C-alpha positions, 0 to 999 in steps of 0.5 A, spaced: 873 761 213 871 768 217 865 768 222 859 773 221 860 774 229 867 776 228 865 781 223 858 784 226 863 785 232 868 789 229 862 793 225 860 795 232 866 796 235 868 802 229 861 805 229 863 811 233 868 813 227 867 821 225 867 819 218 861 815 215 865 811 210 870 809 215 865 806 220 864 800 214 870 800 210 874 795 214 868 790 216 866 791 208 873 789 206 874 783 211 867 780 210 870 779 202 876 776 205 877 769 206 880 765 211 880 770 216 880 768 224 880 772 230 879 779 230 881 785 234 880 792 233 881 799 236 879 806 234 884 812 234 881 819 233 885 826 234 885 826 241 887 819 242 892 818 236 898 819 241 896 813 245 897 809 239 903 812 235 906 817 241 911 822 238 909 821 231 902 823 231 904 830 230 906 829 223 900 825 221 896 831 225 900 837 221 898 833 214 890 833 216 888 827 221 881 824 221 881 817 224 885 811 225 882 803 225 888 798 227 885 792 226 889 785 228 887 779 225 889 772 223 889 769 216 889 762 215 893 762 221 898 768 220 898 774 224 896 780 219 896 788 222 891 792 218 892 800 219 887 804 215 888 812 216 883 817 214 886 823 213 882 830 211 883 829 204 887 825 198 892 830 199 894 829 205 893 821 204 898 821 199 903 826 204 903 821 209 904 815 204 910 819 201 914 820 207 912 813 210 914 809 204 921 806 204 925 801 199 919 799 195 919 792 191 916 791 185 909 787 184 902 789 181 900 796 181 893 794 185 892 802 185 896 809 183 900 809 189 903 803 192 909 801 196 911 794 197 917 790 202 917 783 204 913 785 211 909 791 209 904 793 204 902 801 203 898 805 199 894 811 199 887 812 195 882 818 196 883 820 203 886 814 205 893 812 207 893 804 208 899 800 212 898 792 212 904 789 216 905 781 216 910 778 221 914 773 217 915 776 210 914 770 206 911 769 199 904 767 202 904 772 207 905 778 202 900 774 198 895 775 203 897 783 204 896 784 197 889 780 197 887 784 203 889 791 199 886 789 193 879 788 196 880 795 200 882 798 194 876 796 191 871 799 196 874 806 196 870 810 191 874 816 192 880 818 186 887 817 188 891 824 189 892 828 182 899 832 182 896 836 177 894 842 181 901 843 183 905 842 176 901 843 169 905 838 165 904 831 167 908 827 172 910 820 169 909 814 174 917 813 175 918 821 178 912 820 182 915 814 185 920 819 189 915 825 190 914 827 197 908 832 199 909 836 205 904 841 209 909 843 214 916 843 218 915 836 220 913 834 213 919 837 210 924 834 216 921 827 214 921 827 207 926 832 205 931 833 211 936 836 207 932 842 205 929 843 212 934 849 214 932 852 207 924 852 208 925 853 216 918 853 219 914 856 214 907 854 214 901 854 211 902 851 204 902 844 201 908 843 197 910 837 192 917 835 191 920 831 185 926 830 182 929 833 175 935 830 173 940 833 178 935 838 181 929 838 186 923 841 184 918 844 189 911 846 187 908 850 194 901 852 194 899 856 200 893 857 203 893 865 202 896 870 199 898 873 205 902 867 207 905 866 200 907 874 201 910 872 208 914 866 205 917 871 199 919 876 205 922 871 209 926 868 203 928 875 200 924 874 194 921 881 191 913 881 191 911 880 184 917 878 182 917 873 176 924 870 179 928 870 184 934 867 188 932 863 195 940 862 195 945 862 190 944 855 188 936 855 187 931 859 183 924 861 184 918 862 180 912 866 182 906 862 178 901 866 181 900 870 188 898 863 192 903 858 188 911 858 187 916 853 184 922 852 187 928 849 183 934 847 188 
């Protein structure tokens, strides 16, 4: 059974987080989890994130990183590592999730955006991206990870990322399983490396990539009309045009002064 002293220690260790909800999410979750033994927790901010993931920190910062709580624990004698990243918004959380998931297995859909493998369970909800890692990949440890994720999901009140701002027509669940959201060149290199030469070092936007048959469709939302205009000029798209060509095999639709859709 879990120890009240352990939970109290964990809560005290992370009360310095900048986001109030983050400071209680992990201890509130562990208080509802049976079989929790020893717990060690560390907190990372923008300035200290490099100390945890070294070169990978730039990607999180590009999306919009707030804080990270890493908790290593024993659950019924098994080692579990819980990483709870609080990002700036649900879009950023989905973005990190979308470029981190890999070879997802099936299983119960605990929340809208989730990915399971034998050793790792990942999901995002609200501004949180969560990774739960076990050491053995056994069915028992996979269940422990799922139990932990279920409690975490229940304790996150904010809604999941909604792609409606990017695409007027609804996107089905199967398409969203392969969707990738980027916020700059690092995200493109990690999520859609084959398109990095086409988008270059463009910044000041969020882009949601989906597959439509044999095509890749990118819906780009720019932070300002100026950044959208600069992108169109650099891509040789006539300002104010309804369609054009970024390359001979690609088409561009200008939805609004800050919204462009490219089909590759």
